[in-house]
C-alpha positions as CSV (number, residue, x, y, z in Angstrom):
1,M,-4.7,-0.4,-16.0
2,H,-7.5,-2.7,-17.0
3,S,-6.7,-2.8,-20.6
4,V,-3.6,-1.8,-22.8
5,K,-6.0,0.7,-24.6
6,S,-6.9,2.6,-21.5
7,K,-5.2,6.0,-20.9
8,I,-4.8,8.7,-18.6
9,I,-5.8,11.9,-20.4
10,L,-5.0,15.3,-19.4
11,A,-7.8,17.9,-19.6
12,V,-7.0,20.5,-22.1
13,C,-8.2,20.4,-25.7
14,S,-6.0,19.5,-28.7
15,L,-2.5,18.1,-27.9
16,V,-2.2,14.5,-26.7
17,L,1.1,13.7,-25.1
18,F,2.3,10.0,-24.7
19,S,4.7,8.6,-22.1
20,A,6.4,5.3,-22.3
21,A,4.0,3.7,-20.1
22,T,0.9,4.6,-22.4
23,M,-0.2,7.3,-20.0
24,T,-1.7,10.2,-22.0
25,L,-2.2,13.8,-20.9
26,L,-5.8,15.2,-21.3
27,P,-5.1,17.6,-24.2
28,T,-5.8,21.5,-24.5
29,V,-8.8,21.6,-27.0
30,S,-8.9,23.3,-30.3
31,T,-12.4,24.8,-30.1
32,P,-14.8,26.2,-32.5
33,F,-16.3,28.4,-29.9
34,S,-14.9,32.0,-30.1
35,S,-16.7,33.7,-27.0
36,Y,-16.4,33.1,-23.4
37,S,-19.6,34.2,-21.9
38,T,-3.4,40.9,-2.6
39,D,-1.4,39.1,-0.9
40,I,-0.6,35.3,-0.9
41,Q,-1.9,35.0,2.6
42,S,-5.5,36.2,1.7
43,V,-6.0,33.2,-0.6
44,F,-4.9,30.7,2.2
45,A,-7.3,32.3,4.6
46,Q,-10.4,30.5,6.1
47,S,-13.3,30.6,3.9
48,Q,-15.8,33.4,4.7
49,Y,-18.5,30.8,3.9
50,S,-19.1,28.5,6.9
51,D,-22.4,27.1,5.6
52,T,-22.7,24.5,2.9
53,L,-23.7,26.2,-0.4
54,S,-26.2,24.9,-2.9
55,L,-24.8,24.3,-6.4
56,V,-26.5,27.5,-7.7
57,E,-24.8,29.5,-4.8
58,L,-21.5,27.9,-5.4
59,F,-21.6,28.7,-9.1
60,E,-22.7,32.3,-8.7
61,Q,-20.1,32.9,-6.0
62,S,-17.3,31.3,-8.0
63,E,-17.8,31.9,-11.7
64,M,-16.2,35.5,-11.7
65,G,-12.9,33.7,-10.4
66,V,-12.8,31.1,-13.2
67,V,-11.1,32.0,-16.5
68,S,-10.6,30.5,-20.0
69,I,-6.9,30.2,-21.0
70,S,-6.2,30.2,-24.8
71,V,-2.8,29.3,-26.0
72,T,-1.0,29.3,-29.3
73,K,1.9,26.8,-29.9
74,T,4.4,26.3,-32.7
75,S,5.8,23.0,-33.4
76,A,9.3,21.9,-34.2
77,H,8.2,22.0,-38.0
78,G,6.8,25.4,-37.7
79,D,3.2,24.4,-37.7
80,E,0.9,26.6,-35.4
81,S,-1.9,25.2,-33.3
82,S,-4.1,26.6,-30.6
83,G,-5.9,25.3,-27.6
84,V,-8.2,26.1,-24.7
85,G,-7.9,25.3,-21.1
86,S,-9.0,26.6,-17.7
87,G,-7.6,28.4,-14.7
88,F,-8.7,30.5,-11.7
89,V,-7.7,33.8,-10.1
90,F,-5.2,33.2,-7.3
91,D,-4.8,36.7,-5.8
92,K,-5.3,40.4,-6.5
93,N,-1.9,40.7,-8.1
94,G,-3.1,39.1,-11.3
95,H,-1.7,35.7,-10.8
96,I,-3.8,32.8,-12.4
97,I,-3.4,29.1,-11.4
98,T,-3.6,26.5,-14.2
99,N,-1.9,23.3,-15.5
100,N,1.6,23.1,-16.7
101,H,0.5,21.1,-19.7
102,V,-2.0,23.9,-20.6
103,V,0.7,26.5,-21.1
104,K,3.7,24.4,-21.9
105,D,5.6,25.6,-25.1
106,A,3.0,28.3,-25.5
107,K,4.0,31.3,-27.7
108,K,1.0,33.3,-26.8
109,I,-1.4,33.0,-23.8
110,F,-4.7,34.8,-23.4
111,V,-6.9,34.9,-20.3
112,T,-10.5,35.5,-20.9
113,F,-13.1,36.3,-18.0
114,V,-16.8,35.3,-18.0
115,D,-17.7,38.7,-19.1
116,G,-15.8,38.3,-22.3
117,T,-12.8,40.5,-21.5
118,S,-9.4,39.1,-22.6
119,Y,-5.9,39.9,-21.5
120,N,-2.4,39.0,-22.5
121,A,-0.7,36.7,-20.0
122,E,2.9,35.8,-19.2
123,I,4.1,32.7,-17.6
124,V,5.5,33.3,-13.9
125,G,6.5,29.8,-13.2
126,T,5.9,26.2,-13.8
127,D,6.2,22.9,-12.1
128,P,5.9,19.9,-14.6
129,Y,6.3,17.3,-11.8
130,A,3.0,18.5,-10.2
131,D,1.5,19.7,-13.5
132,L,1.1,23.3,-12.1
133,A,1.7,26.6,-13.7
134,L,1.2,30.2,-12.7
135,V,0.6,33.1,-15.2
136,K,0.1,36.6,-14.7
137,I,-2.1,39.4,-16.2
138,D,-1.7,43.2,-15.9
139,V,-5.2,44.1,-14.7
140,K,-6.8,46.4,-12.1
141,P,-7.3,44.5,-8.8
142,E,-11.1,45.4,-8.9
143,K,-11.3,43.1,-11.9
144,L,-10.0,40.1,-9.9
145,Y,-12.0,37.7,-7.8
146,P,-9.6,35.2,-6.2
147,L,-10.8,31.8,-5.1
148,I,-9.8,30.5,-1.8
149,L,-7.5,27.5,-1.7
150,G,-9.1,25.2,0.9
151,S,-7.7,22.1,2.6
152,S,-7.6,19.0,0.5
153,S,-6.5,16.8,3.4
154,D,-10.0,17.5,5.0
155,L,-11.8,15.9,2.0
156,K,-13.8,12.6,2.6
157,V,-14.7,9.9,0.1
158,G,-18.4,10.5,-0.8
159,E,-18.2,14.3,-0.2
160,Q,-20.0,16.5,-2.9
161,I,-17.8,18.6,-5.0
162,A,-18.1,20.5,-8.3
163,A,-15.9,21.6,-11.2
164,I,-16.1,24.8,-13.2
165,G,-14.2,25.2,-16.5
166,N,-14.2,25.3,-20.3
167,P,-14.9,21.8,-21.6
168,F,-14.7,21.7,-25.3
169,G,-14.4,25.5,-25.2
170,L,-17.8,25.9,-23.6
171,S,-17.0,28.7,-21.1
172,G,-18.3,28.7,-17.5
173,S,-19.5,25.1,-17.4
174,M,-20.3,23.6,-14.2
175,T,-20.4,19.8,-13.3
176,S,-20.8,18.1,-10.0
177,G,-20.1,14.8,-8.3
178,I,-18.5,13.3,-5.4
179,V,-14.9,12.4,-4.1
180,S,-14.5,8.9,-5.3
181,Q,-11.2,8.3,-3.6
182,L,-8.2,10.1,-2.2
183,G,-4.4,9.5,-2.3
184,R,-4.1,8.3,-6.0
185,I,-0.8,8.2,-7.8
186,L,-0.8,9.7,-11.2
187,P,2.1,9.5,-13.7
188,S,3.7,13.0,-14.3
189,Q,3.8,12.9,-18.1
190,G,7.3,13.2,-19.6
191,T,9.1,13.4,-16.3
192,G,9.6,9.8,-15.1
193,F,8.0,10.8,-11.8
194,S,4.5,10.7,-10.3
195,I,2.0,13.1,-8.7
196,S,1.0,11.8,-5.4
197,D,-2.0,12.4,-3.2
198,V,-4.3,13.0,-6.2
199,I,-8.1,13.3,-5.9
200,Q,-10.2,10.9,-7.8
201,T,-13.7,12.2,-8.7
202,D,-16.7,11.2,-10.8
203,T,-17.4,14.9,-11.5
204,A,-17.4,15.2,-15.4
205,I,-14.0,16.6,-16.6
206,N,-13.4,16.8,-20.3
207,P,-10.8,18.4,-22.6
208,G,-10.9,22.1,-21.9
209,N,-11.3,21.6,-18.2
210,S,-7.6,21.3,-17.4
211,G,-6.4,23.8,-14.9
212,G,-9.8,24.6,-13.6
213,P,-10.9,24.5,-10.0
214,L,-12.5,21.5,-8.2
215,L,-14.6,23.1,-5.4
216,N,-16.1,21.9,-2.2
217,M,-19.4,23.0,-1.0
218,N,-18.1,25.9,1.1
219,G,-16.8,27.5,-2.1
220,E,-13.1,26.6,-1.5
221,V,-10.7,25.2,-4.2
222,V,-9.7,21.7,-3.2
223,G,-8.2,20.6,-6.5
224,I,-6.9,21.6,-9.8
225,N,-8.5,19.4,-12.5
226,T,-5.8,17.8,-14.7
227,A,-6.7,14.2,-16.1
228,I,-9.2,11.6,-16.8
229,Y,-9.1,7.8,-17.2
230,S,-10.3,6.9,-20.5
231,T,-10.1,4.4,-23.4
232,D,-11.2,6.9,-26.1
233,G,-10.6,10.4,-24.8
234,S,-14.2,10.9,-23.5
235,F,-15.0,11.0,-19.7
236,S,-15.8,7.6,-18.4
237,G,-16.5,8.6,-14.7
238,V,-13.0,8.7,-13.5
239,G,-11.3,12.2,-13.2
240,F,-8.2,13.4,-11.3
241,S,-7.2,16.6,-9.7
242,V,-4.1,17.8,-8.1
243,P,-4.9,18.5,-4.5
244,S,-5.0,22.0,-3.2
245,D,-2.5,21.2,-0.4
246,V,0.2,20.6,-3.1
247,A,-0.6,23.8,-4.8
248,K,-0.3,25.7,-1.5
249,K,3.1,24.4,-1.1
250,I,4.3,25.0,-4.5
251,I,2.6,28.3,-5.7
252,P,4.5,30.6,-3.5
253,F,7.9,29.2,-4.8
254,L,6.6,29.7,-8.3
255,I,5.8,33.4,-7.5
256,K,9.2,33.9,-5.9
257,D,11.5,31.7,-7.9
258,G,9.6,30.6,-11.0
259,Q,10.1,26.9,-10.0
260,Y,9.7,24.4,-7.3
261,F,12.5,21.8,-6.2
262,H,10.9,18.4,-5.3
263,P,12.7,16.4,-2.7
264,W,14.4,13.2,-4.3
265,I,15.8,9.9,-2.7
266,G,17.3,8.4,-5.9
267,V,16.1,4.8,-6.0
268,T,13.8,2.7,-8.2
269,T,11.5,0.3,-6.1
270,S,9.1,-2.4,-6.1
271,N,6.0,-3.1,-3.9
272,I,6.1,-6.2,-1.9
273,S,3.7,-8.8,-3.3
274,P,2.8,-12.0,-1.6
275,D,5.2,-13.9,-3.8
276,L,8.0,-11.5,-3.4
277,A,7.5,-11.6,0.4
278,D,7.9,-15.3,0.2
279,A,11.2,-14.8,-1.7
280,L,12.5,-12.5,0.9
281,N,11.2,-14.5,3.9
282,L,8.9,-11.7,5.1
283,K,6.0,-12.4,7.4
284,E,3.7,-9.9,5.7
285,A,3.5,-8.5,2.1
286,K,4.2,-4.9,2.9
287,G,7.1,-2.6,2.4
288,V,9.2,-1.4,-0.6
289,L,12.0,-3.3,-2.1
290,I,14.9,-1.1,-3.4
291,V,15.7,-2.3,-6.9
292,T,18.3,0.0,-8.0
293,V,20.1,3.1,-6.4
294,V,21.0,6.2,-8.5
295,K,24.9,6.9,-8.5
296,N,25.7,9.9,-6.3
297,S,22.1,10.2,-5.2
298,P,21.0,10.8,-1.6
299,A,20.3,7.1,-1.3
300,D,23.6,6.2,-2.7
301,K,25.6,8.6,-0.3
302,A,23.6,7.2,2.6
303,G,24.6,3.6,1.7
304,L,21.2,2.2,0.7
305,R,21.5,-1.1,-1.3
306,G,19.9,-2.1,-4.4
307,S,18.9,-5.6,-5.5
308,S,21.8,-7.8,-7.0
309,Q,20.4,-11.2,-7.3
310,S,17.3,-13.0,-8.9
311,T,15.2,-15.8,-7.7
312,T,12.1,-17.5,-8.9
313,V,8.8,-18.0,-7.1
314,N,5.8,-19.7,-8.7
315,D,7.6,-19.5,-12.1
316,V,7.9,-15.6,-11.6
317,E,11.5,-14.1,-11.5
318,F,12.2,-11.5,-8.9
319,L,15.1,-9.3,-8.2
320,V,16.2,-9.6,-4.5
321,G,19.1,-8.8,-2.3
322,G,18.2,-5.1,-1.9
323,D,17.1,-3.2,1.2
324,V,13.5,-3.3,2.2
325,V,12.1,0.0,3.4
326,L,9.4,-0.6,6.3
327,S,9.3,2.8,7.9
328,M,9.9,6.3,7.2
329,D,10.2,9.0,9.9
330,G,8.6,6.6,12.3
331,N,5.6,5.9,9.8
332,D,4.8,2.5,8.5
333,V,5.5,1.9,4.8
334,R,3.2,-0.4,3.1
335,K,3.8,0.5,-0.4
336,I,5.5,3.1,-2.7
337,D,2.4,5.3,-2.4
338,D,3.2,6.0,1.3
339,V,6.8,7.1,0.4
340,L,5.5,9.5,-2.3
341,M,2.8,11.0,-0.2
342,H,5.1,11.5,2.7
343,L,7.8,13.3,0.7
344,Q,5.0,15.4,-0.9
345,R,3.3,16.3,2.3
346,E,6.1,16.7,4.9
347,K,9.5,17.1,3.2
348,S,11.5,19.7,1.3
349,V,14.9,19.6,-0.3
350,G,17.7,19.7,2.5
351,D,15.5,17.8,5.0
352,K,16.7,14.7,6.7
353,L,14.8,11.5,6.2
354,N,15.0,8.6,8.6
355,L,14.5,5.1,7.1
356,G,13.6,1.9,8.8
357,V,15.4,-0.7,6.6
358,L,15.5,-4.6,6.6
359,R,18.9,-5.6,5.4
360,D,20.0,-9.2,5.7
361,G,17.3,-10.1,8.1
362,Q,18.3,-7.2,10.5
363,M,16.5,-3.8,11.0
364,I,18.7,-0.9,10.8
365,N,18.2,2.9,10.4
366,V,19.5,4.8,7.5
367,V,19.3,8.6,7.6
368,L,19.9,10.5,4.3
369,T,19.6,14.2,3.2
370,L,16.9,14.9,0.5
371,E,18.2,16.6,-2.7
372,K,16.4,18.1,-5.5
373,R,15.1,16.0,-8.4
374,P,17.4,15.9,-11.4
375,D,16.2,17.6,-14.6
376,Y,14.1,15.2,-16.7
């Protein structure tokens, strides 16, 4: 962060949630506006639109699949509050994708389409770690216009994209911009973990946009808008979206089981800075130092070692003595981002993970079996 006051804010409109690291979810918005002008395989299919669309064409083809999600919540003190977020139609069975923070602790959920029709919704499943949720409405299939989940891994920095949602309760609003960067790491509020592979965009995202689609110019959903980086709650040109490839991996589990189990190693780590590399006698400042190992975790069972000593370099104290992870399944590890993205993209609970580890000056291989993350 560039200043202590800067926050990551989730994009719904009226609650603001804080973590210990001063990261803030973009709220659901309390809004003064009252009007809002098949099969799983089908939504993973290749887009029928092979040509690049204009922004006008993109909006006209997508608006029927984007919805407003209104929620009513009751606090621990019995106070009732309401908010508005966004979502989009996933399939002809009435499933709607949105953010977990939009519907978390909701007592009532209403889904409103662009034509103003509104329906009660029930939560099917949630994944707080990826800030994804799935709700369902009981409506005839002909009312539903599913949006296709495209491939976020095909995105390029500089590529034009657009967002459709309900900023500040203004239904069916569209903004456009570019992909600013890929592979960002975003704290998952309240869980102690992070969302990996996140898309950064300069497309305007504001409170009320949370859960809405980020679209490429072929009309495919490539992200689910979730947060902004801001000092005062307003958009400052840095927005974040959960990548569609993450949603494609998780949503089928939410439909089937109501939850998704993320793979877990069970360590806390530190990236290797130049000073830490000097302290560890490393030739290059790359890799991940294991600081602590959680008892009875996969890392503990595999015999990975945490740091047990301290040393001072340039008046800065470092923990040392732990294993240094330099590769994972044959892929170089430069920093913790590489570890998180590999787990998200390639691994599931029960999979084996082969680590190339530097221990006491010698390279060794450590194989562990991934388990599900503990409840937060």
